[in-house]
C-alpha positions as semicolon CSV with decimal commas, in nm:
position;residue;x (nm);y (nm);z (nm)
1;M;0,058;3,608;-3,404
2;T;-0,148;3,322;-3,555
3;I;-0,371;3,088;-3,359
4;N;-0,116;2,812;-3,398
5;G;0,157;3,048;-3,258
6;L;-0,052;3,134;-2,956
7;T;-0,129;2,770;-2,903
8;L;0,230;2,670;-2,906
9;A;0,318;2,955;-2,671
10;A;0,042;2,838;-2,436
11;L;0,188;2,482;-2,417
12;P;0,513;2,564;-2,212
13;V;0,344;2,835;-2,006
14;G;0,055;2,609;-1,923
15;A;0,272;2,314;-1,851
16;I;0,502;2,511;-1,608
17;L;0,196;2,664;-1,418
18;L;0,014;2,329;-1,384
19;D;0,329;2,150;-1,274
20;G;0,393;2,425;-1,024
21;L;0,051;2,359;-0,868
22;V;0,162;2,005;-0,769
23;R;0,199;1,942;-0,385
24;P;0,436;1,959;-0,202
25;R;0,518;2,314;-0,290
26;G;0,808;2,518;-0,162
27;G;0,798;2,881;-0,039
28;R;0,500;3,117;0,004
29;Y;0,375;3,121;-0,345
30;P;0,065;2,926;-0,478
31;V;0,285;2,759;-0,732
32;S;0,630;2,609;-0,690
33;V;0,899;2,815;-0,860
34;G;1,251;2,726;-0,938
35;R;1,216;2,357;-1,060
36;S;1,550;2,215;-1,160
37;L;1,669;2,265;-1,516
38;A;1,673;1,891;-1,571
39;G;1,305;1,854;-1,452
40;T;1,199;2,150;-1,665
41;W;1,377;1,999;-1,966
42;L;1,202;1,658;-1,917
43;L;0,866;1,827;-1,861
44;A;0,904;2,017;-2,189
45;W;0,980;1,717;-2,399
46;M;0,724;1,500;-2,234
47;M;0,457;1,759;-2,318
48;A;0,590;1,784;-2,661
49;S;0,565;1,407;-2,694
50;L;0,196;1,414;-2,575
51;T;0,113;1,707;-2,802
52;G;0,270;1,504;-3,097
53;L;0,069;1,200;-3,008
54;F;-0,266;1,387;-2,986
55;L;-0,179;1,585;-3,313
56;F;-0,112;1,256;-3,484
57;A;-0,451;1,129;-3,360
58;C;-0,674;1,438;-3,439
59;G;-0,474;1,663;-3,679
60;N;-0,568;1,976;-3,495
61;L;-0,301;2,164;-3,306
62;P;-0,516;2,355;-3,061
63;V;-0,701;2,043;-2,961
64;A;-0,381;1,845;-2,933
65;V;-0,230;2,110;-2,696
66;S;-0,558;2,122;-2,502
67;L;-0,553;1,738;-2,454
68;A;-0,188;1,748;-2,352
69;L;-0,251;2,023;-2,092
70;G;-0,575;1,858;-1,991
71;L;-0,391;1,525;-1,910
72;L;-0,139;1,724;-1,702
73;A;-0,416;1,896;-1,519
74;L;-0,574;1,561;-1,443
75;L;-0,262;1,422;-1,298
76;T;-0,214;1,739;-1,101
77;V;-0,551;1,705;-0,950
78;A;-0,500;1,336;-0,877
79;S;-0,160;1,398;-0,725
80;N;-0,289;1,677;-0,497
81;A;-0,595;1,476;-0,392
82;K;-0,357;1,180;-0,295
83;H;-0,123;1,415;-0,110
84;A;-0,397;1,558;0,095
85;M;-0,549;1,221;0,184
86;L;-0,240;0,998;0,198
87;G;0,056;1,234;0,237
88;E;0,227;1,125;-0,087
89;P;0,238;1,264;-0,440
90;L;0,128;1,054;-0,740
91;L;0,384;0,781;-0,820
92;F;0,456;0,574;-1,116
93;S;0,327;0,271;-0,943
94;D;-0,026;0,425;-0,887
95;L;-0,060;0,423;-1,268
96;A;-0,056;0,040;-1,254
97;L;-0,378;0,054;-1,048
98;I;-0,578;0,245;-1,310
99;G;-0,777;-0,072;-1,391
100;A;-0,851;-0,142;-1,034
101;I;-1,012;0,207;-1,004
102;F;-1,272;0,102;-1,249
103;R;-1,330;-0,246;-1,100
104;H;-1,334;-0,118;-0,737
105;P;-1,420;0,254;-0,752
106;Q;-1,529;0,262;-0,390
107;F;-1,168;0,219;-0,273
108;Y;-1,027;0,514;-0,466
109;L;-1,302;0,781;-0,550
110;S;-1,345;0,849;-0,169
111;A;-1,009;1,019;-0,187
112;V;-1,112;1,275;-0,440
113;A;-1,358;1,548;-0,354
114;I;-1,695;1,572;-0,528
115;W;-1,601;1,899;-0,697
116;Q;-1,270;1,751;-0,812
117;R;-1,448;1,454;-0,971
118;I;-1,702;1,684;-1,144
119;L;-1,427;1,912;-1,273
120;A;-1,225;1,611;-1,390
121;G;-1,524;1,466;-1,572
122;L;-1,622;1,801;-1,728
123;I;-1,257;1,851;-1,856
124;A;-1,247;1,499;-2,010
125;L;-1,586;1,539;-2,163
126;V;-1,500;1,871;-2,324
127;L;-1,169;1,773;-2,447
128;F;-1,297;1,444;-2,607
129;A;-1,591;1,634;-2,760
130;L;-1,339;1,884;-2,907
131;L;-1,141;1,594;-3,041
132;A;-1,442;1,459;-3,227
133;W;-1,575;1,788;-3,345
134;L;-1,248;1,947;-3,457
135;F;-1,102;1,627;-3,614
136;V;-0,898;1,736;-3,933
137;P;-0,907;1,490;-4,217
138;D;-0,600;1,643;-4,387
139;V;-0,307;1,399;-4,371
140;Q;-0,039;1,676;-4,329
141;P;-0,093;1,768;-3,967
142;H;-0,116;1,402;-3,873
143;L;0,221;1,337;-4,029
144;I;0,359;1,645;-3,840
145;G;0,221;1,503;-3,519
146;A;0,395;1,174;-3,590
147;A;0,726;1,341;-3,660
148;T;0,691;1,555;-3,348
149;L;0,624;1,245;-3,133
150;A;0,922;1,064;-3,281
151;V;1,160;1,353;-3,238
152;S;1,043;1,425;-2,889
153;L;1,080;1,072;-2,782
154;A;1,426;1,053;-2,937
155;V;1,540;1,362;-2,752
156;L;1,396;1,232;-2,435
157;W;1,580;0,898;-2,472
158;L;1,911;1,069;-2,560
159;S;1,868;1,305;-2,263
160;L;1,798;1,021;-2,022
161;Q;2,126;0,843;-2,128
162;S;2,340;1,138;-2,042
163;P;2,548;1,118;-1,725
164;P;2,375;1,422;-1,549
165;M;2,032;1,265;-1,609
166;R;2,141;0,920;-1,498
167;A;2,267;1,068;-1,174
168;L;1,923;1,205;-1,081
169;A;1,690;1,041;-0,838
170;K;1,920;0,753;-0,754
171;V;1,755;0,702;-0,406
172;P;1,368;0,713;-0,345
173;A;1,265;1,042;-0,200
174;A;0,934;1,123;-0,360
175;H;0,856;1,445;-0,175
176;A;1,196;1,598;-0,231
177;D;1,217;1,495;-0,590
178;V;0,868;1,618;-0,683
179;L;0,949;1,950;-0,510
180;R;1,285;1,971;-0,698
181;H;1,208;1,831;-1,041
182;G;0,832;1,843;-1,082
183;L;0,566;1,572;-1,103
184;M;0,606;1,460;-1,472
185;A;0,986;1,428;-1,444
186;T;0,967;1,239;-1,120
187;L;0,714;1,002;-1,270
188;L;0,941;0,920;-1,554
189;L;1,259;0,900;-1,355
190;Y;1,115;0,671;-1,088
191;W;0,972;0,447;-1,344
192;L;1,296;0,411;-1,507
193;R;1,478;0,341;-1,187
194;W;1,207;0,083;-1,100
195;R;1,239;-0,086;-1,438
196;D;1,621;-0,110;-1,397
197;S;1,583;-0,286;-1,056
198;R;1,651;-0,663;-1,036
199;D;1,512;-0,947;-0,838
200;P;1,718;-1,036;-0,520
201;E;1,921;-1,353;-0,514
202;T;1,732;-1,663;-0,409
203;C;1,687;-1,686;-0,027
204;A;1,947;-1,903;0,128
205;E;1,799;-2,051;0,455
206;A;2,034;-1,999;0,740
207;P;2,070;-2,263;1,016
208;R;1,809;-2,225;1,297
209;A;1,810;-2,307;1,658
210;P;1,515;-2,514;1,785
211;A;1,225;-2,304;1,866
212;L;1,110;-2,306;2,220
213;Q;0,750;-2,435;2,250
214;S;0,703;-2,439;1,877
215;P;0,342;-2,392;1,785
216;E;0,135;-2,633;1,560
217;L;-0,090;-2,353;1,438
218;V;-0,003;-2,001;1,337
219;V;-0,282;-1,751;1,261
220;V;-0,178;-1,405;1,127
221;I;-0,440;-1,136;1,111
222;Q;-0,377;-0,834;0,892
223;C;-0,658;-0,607;1,009
224;E;-0,778;-0,334;0,783
225;S;-0,707;0,020;0,911
226;F;-0,660;-0,107;1,267
227;A;-0,512;0,152;1,492
228;D;-0,537;0,223;1,872
229;P;-0,808;0,498;1,885
230;A;-0,689;0,603;2,225
231;E;-0,363;0,704;2,060
232;L;-0,502;0,804;1,723
233;F;-0,743;1,051;1,876
234;S;-0,542;1,135;2,192
235;N;-0,818;1,009;2,414
236;P;-0,752;0,732;2,667
237;N;-1,126;0,680;2,707
238;L;-1,133;0,533;2,354
239;A;-0,899;0,246;2,454
240;L;-0,993;-0,104;2,311
241;P;-1,056;-0,367;2,570
242;G;-0,953;-0,649;2,343
243;L;-0,628;-0,495;2,245
244;A;-0,548;-0,400;2,600
245;A;-0,600;-0,766;2,726
246;A;-0,406;-0,903;2,438
247;R;-0,113;-0,663;2,508
248;E;-0,125;-0,772;2,873
249;G;-0,092;-1,135;2,793
250;A;0,123;-1,099;2,491
251;W;0,442;-1,291;2,425
252;R;0,558;-0,988;2,223
253;S;0,396;-0,657;2,126
254;G;0,469;-0,305;2,030
255;R;0,449;-0,069;1,744
256;L;0,442;-0,181;1,385
257;E;0,630;0,086;1,193
258;V;0,439;0,090;0,861
259;S;0,532;0,331;0,589
260;G;0,187;0,394;0,439
261;F;-0,097;0,613;0,573
262;G;-0,460;0,562;0,476
263;A;-0,372;0,309;0,208
264;Y;-0,093;0,087;0,053
265;T;-0,194;-0,221;0,236
266;M;0,030;-0,407;-0,004
267;R;0,344;-0,248;0,156
268;T;0,273;-0,386;0,496
269;E;0,143;-0,719;0,359
270;Y;0,455;-0,766;0,154
271;G;0,683;-0,681;0,446
272;V;0,520;-0,940;0,676
273;L;0,497;-1,209;0,408
274;F;0,834;-1,154;0,234
275;G;1,054;-1,012;0,513
276;L;1,248;-0,771;0,296
277;E;1,294;-0,417;0,432
278;E;1,182;-0,116;0,218
279;E;1,543;0,012;0,229
280;D;1,645;-0,300;0,046
281;L;1,372;-0,272;-0,212
282;G;1,474;0,058;-0,361
283;F;1,214;0,194;-0,600
284;R;1,020;-0,133;-0,569
285;R;0,906;-0,015;-0,214
286;Y;0,617;0,183;-0,359
287;D;0,427;-0,120;-0,473
288;P;0,642;-0,428;-0,398
289;F;0,350;-0,663;-0,522
290;L;0,442;-0,555;-0,881
291;T;0,757;-0,759;-0,857
292;A;0,682;-0,999;-0,579
293;L;0,682;-1,310;-0,801
294;G;1,058;-1,271;-0,813
295;D;1,085;-1,283;-0,441
296;S;0,881;-1,595;-0,375
297;S;1,178;-1,779;-0,206
298;Y;1,167;-1,528;0,081
299;A;0,806;-1,576;0,139
300;L;0,694;-1,693;0,484
301;P;0,472;-1,982;0,358
302;A;0,750;-2,094;0,123
303;R;1,003;-2,107;0,412
304;L;0,760;-2,284;0,639
305;K;0,672;-2,528;0,374
306;A;1,022;-2,664;0,372
307;S;0,966;-2,764;0,742
308;G;0,639;-2,945;0,666
309;W;0,384;-2,658;0,719
310;R;0,085;-2,599;0,510
311;S;-0,028;-2,244;0,454
312;V;-0,383;-2,088;0,376
313;F;-0,438;-1,735;0,253
314;A;-0,783;-1,591;0,337
315;H;-0,923;-1,267;0,205
316;P;-1,295;-1,197;0,141
317;H;-1,231;-0,999;-0,171
318;D;-1,140;-1,049;-0,538
319;M;-0,804;-1,228;-0,532
320;R;-0,709;-1,045;-0,864
321;F;-0,661;-0,729;-0,665
322;Y;-0,284;-0,661;-0,630
323;G;-0,235;-0,986;-0,831
324;R;-0,282;-1,195;-0,515
325;D;-0,431;-1,473;-0,730
326;R;-0,081;-1,520;-0,888
327;I;0,131;-1,405;-0,605
328;M;0,013;-1,615;-0,314
329;P;0,040;-1,956;-0,482
330;A;0,387;-1,858;-0,595
331;A;0,469;-1,761;-0,242
332;G;0,386;-2,114;-0,113
333;F;0,017;-2,088;-0,010
334;A;-0,146;-2,419;-0,068
335;E;-0,500;-2,277;-0,056
336;L;-0,662;-1,945;-0,122
337;V;-0,993;-1,860;0,051
338;G;-1,153;-1,576;-0,132
339;E;-1,487;-1,390;-0,149
340;D;-1,674;-1,702;-0,278
341;R;-1,647;-1,860;0,060
342;F;-1,836;-1,574;0,227
343;A;-2,198;-1,462;0,215
344;A;-2,270;-1,102;0,121
345;P;-2,303;-0,870;0,435
346;A;-2,656;-0,867;0,558
347;P;-2,858;-0,534;0,577
348;G;-2,702;-0,319;0,848
349;E;-2,371;-0,506;0,850
350;G;-2,196;-0,261;0,631
351;R;-2,030;-0,273;0,283
352;Y;-1,792;-0,551;0,335
353;V;-1,761;-0,900;0,469
354;T;-1,758;-0,868;0,854
355;D;-1,465;-0,954;1,084
356;A;-1,697;-1,181;1,272
357;A;-1,752;-1,382;0,956
358;M;-1,380;-1,396;0,903
359;A;-1,319;-1,523;1,257
360;D;-1,574;-1,806;1,189
361;E;-1,387;-1,905;0,871
362;I;-1,037;-1,890;1,030
363;V;-1,142;-2,106;1,336
364;A;-1,308;-2,359;1,093
365;I;-0,985;-2,390;0,895
366;A;-0,783;-2,412;1,212
367;A;-1,004;-2,676;1,360
368;A;-0,987;-2,891;1,036
369;A;-0,609;-2,865;1,014
370;T;-0,433;-3,211;1,054
371;A;-0,079;-3,089;0,993
372;P;0,110;-2,779;1,118
373;T;-0,079;-2,497;0,955
374;M;-0,037;-2,114;0,903
375;I;-0,339;-1,908;0,823
376;Y;-0,275;-1,561;0,692
377;A;-0,601;-1,357;0,688
378;V;-0,656;-1,013;0,543
379;T;-0,983;-0,843;0,689
380;I;-1,176;-0,583;0,504
381;E;-1,482;-0,479;0,724
382;N;-1,300;-0,166;0,841
383;H;-1,204;-0,033;0,501
384;G;-1,312;0,321;0,426
385;P;-1,502;0,534;0,354
386;W;-1,646;0,535;0,695
387;A;-1,956;0,731;0,643
388;P;-2,264;0,522;0,737
389;D;-2,447;0,382;0,425
390;G;-2,704;0,627;0,301
391;H;-2,563;0,904;0,536
392;P;-2,272;1,068;0,360
393;S;-2,278;1,359;0,604
394;G;-2,248;1,128;0,908
395;D;-1,974;1,144;1,170
396;L;-1,682;0,971;1,005
397;K;-1,504;0,933;1,336
398;Q;-1,789;0,758;1,507
399;S;-1,844;0,526;1,206
400;Y;-1,462;0,433;1,230
401;L;-1,489;0,373;1,606
402;R;-1,786;0,146;1,554
403;L;-1,596;-0,067;1,301
404;V;-1,254;-0,072;1,478
405;R;-1,441;-0,201;1,792
406;R;-1,569;-0,486;1,591
407;S;-1,216;-0,570;1,490
408;D;-1,114;-0,548;1,845
409;A;-1,397;-0,795;1,939
410;M;-1,259;-1,028;1,668
411;L;-0,919;-1,026;1,844
412;S;-1,070;-1,134;2,175
413;D;-1,281;-1,389;2,004
414;L;-0,999;-1,543;1,820
415;I;-0,789;-1,577;2,141
416;E;-1,071;-1,755;2,310
417;R;-1,174;-1,983;2,021
418;L;-0,817;-2,073;1,926
419;G;-0,757;-2,161;2,286
420;A;-1,057;-2,388;2,283
421;L;-0,884;-2,596;2,015
422;R;-0,617;-2,693;2,275
423;R;-0,334;-2,698;2,032
424;P;-0,009;-2,495;2,072
425;A;-0,078;-2,197;1,870
426;L;0,064;-1,837;1,781
427;L;-0,175;-1,561;1,707
428;V;-0,033;-1,257;1,543
429;F;-0,262;-0,949;1,496
430;F;-0,171;-0,608;1,355
431;G;-0,310;-0,315;1,157
432;D;-0,196;-0,258;0,807
433;H;-0,212;0,126;0,820
434;R;-0,380;0,411;1,004
435;P;-0,717;0,532;0,868
436;S;-0,733;0,855;0,670
437;I;-1,048;1,018;0,791
438;P;-1,124;1,372;0,661
439;G;-1,142;1,612;0,956
440;A;-1,028;1,355;1,201
441;T;-0,681;1,215;1,102
442;A;-0,411;1,363;0,876
443;P;-0,104;1,196;0,721
444;G;0,156;1,406;0,902
445;G;0,311;1,264;1,221
446;D;0,307;0,915;1,348
447;R;0,211;0,626;1,113
448;H;0,263;0,325;1,331
449;T;-0,010;0,081;1,422
450;P;-0,026;-0,178;1,705
451;Y;0,076;-0,552;1,684
452;V;0,048;-0,837;1,924
453;M;0,185;-1,189;1,930
454;V;-0,005;-1,420;2,160
455;R;0,110;-1,774;2,232
456;L;-0,127;-2,039;2,349
457;D;-0,028;-2,381;2,499
458;D;-0,194;-2,723;2,449
459;S;-0,442;-2,646;2,729
460;G;-0,567;-2,328;2,561
461;K;-0,399;-2,096;2,813
462;L;-0,148;-1,811;2,746
463;A;0,189;-1,985;2,714
464;P;0,442;-1,885;2,978
465;G;0,752;-1,705;2,859
466;G;0,942;-1,379;2,895
467;Y;0,735;-1,079;2,767
468;C;0,911;-0,863;2,516
469;R;0,804;-0,506;2,413
470;Q;0,959;-0,435;2,075
471;D;0,882;-0,202;1,794
472;L;0,912;-0,370;1,463
473;T;0,884;-0,291;1,092
474;P;0,659;-0,527;0,885
475;A;0,974;-0,715;0,779
476;G;1,088;-0,748;1,137
477;L;0,753;-0,898;1,225
478;H;0,807;-1,153;0,949
479;H;1,138;-1,258;1,115
480;A;0,971;-1,259;1,462
481;I;0,716;-1,504;1,334
482;L;0,975;-1,716;1,167
483;G;1,178;-1,722;1,473
484;A;0,875;-1,821;1,694
485;V;0,796;-2,125;1,468
486;L;1,135;-2,244;1,339
487;G;1,377;-2,095;1,586
488;D;1,621;-1,805;1,558
489;A;1,857;-1,794;1,267
490;L;2,209;-1,879;1,392
491;P;2,566;-1,819;1,271
492;Q;2,713;-2,129;1,106
493;G;2,809;-2,390;1,353
494;D;2,620;-2,236;1,656
495;A;2,345;-2,481;1,766
496;A;2,252;-2,325;2,095
497;A;1,891;-2,208;2,127
498;R;1,859;-1,845;2,216
499;P;1,526;-1,748;2,382
500;I;1,398;-1,393;2,343
501;P;1,497;-1,200;2,650
502;A;1,231;-1,064;2,882
503;A;1,176;-0,694;2,888
504;P;1,266;-0,512;3,217
505;A;0,972;-0,534;3,462
506;T;0,931;-0,151;3,450
507;E;0,883;-0,154;3,069
508;A;0,643;-0,442;3,083
509;A;0,441;-0,268;3,360
510;D;0,430;0,060;3,156
511;H;0,309;-0,134;2,850
512;A;0,050;-0,322;3,029
């Protein structure tokens, strides 16, 4: 058999083996076996398309096949690293963040082991060196590559139009679909389903009952990687005093049922800001910020603006991250407070702007407010990786505990300082997701984080009212905030106010 013949035989064998290495895997074998016929068919023509593309570029079949398999190997390594760290395989929406990986590598490379980074770099270096060294100037193989690419794409397009293919992956279930169809097929199918999704109808505001003791100031704190360490590490001695005190005096508190683990801040943020449940988002759920501009009428600041409220978004980071520089103004925020308003962390303060500095800025904005104002703040001090600077072998758990206690101190500080303003206020504090700490936390099991809603009266004291323990989704928290400010949404013609019922005394006692 010729070299080209062996190369062509290696393409399907290598593709099937690499795709079988993707987690999650089924059975006892080191590779998944028994992918669906549809998934194998899509994998074959996707690899043929890549081979055709690279052959068109270099004119050398062995190099083209090596590049195609190398790209699949890179995706496999990335997907498995993500699955180990975050509990999810690689998704089509992750590819939209490739640019962010280069702009903010500290957020992403910590999820990939050093040996995996080295291996990926060596593979890329070798493959691109081969591309330059073995480039064939003869035009014929380049034309064959172009023809292969065109035919493969045509077969893919026709296949995807068939009824059996259109019936695949109609409902988001990434683990099950990767296990059944493979990584490459799932990436393609999910992207197509996402592309076919449509913006929801414009939000029609329902009539609302008058809010009881409506606040003049709302402060919402989305705290990075904030979780209750007593629950996270199954050790009651690690309880946070600020969180415990806030729960005891809370108007409402409970578990925030977030879907992500160790990442995906944007999913929680979107739910709280836009109030749409993930079940209603379909394939948009994986990164709802990619399509958030079409949902602006649902946004909390937009709905408050209609009632005379002004909203400020504060985040001590590059606002272009997740497209916040475009999304937040469209959502109704009148002002964005970004990294330019904060001094760089001092030596010993860590990598990011501190929560204490965030609290200072939030209180300053609140004190200067002359109209009903909502401040939505996204903190960053407790972002991973948690190894102490200059000590990569340090105790990650202790580093996390040090930072989460600073977040807890911010919660106590804000309750005290907002109370000192002596204005009716609502403070909402929650964690965006649990931390992924190698050797200390794992993505399996519970994912919820704590939330508290604290009401302050015009004397700065905790406002009286029936305590309610309630577990909420991020979208549910959106509607709880909206109800606290504007009143509960009512059926047409019902104008009676409906206060939130108090929890039974035993439940409140257990929670406190």
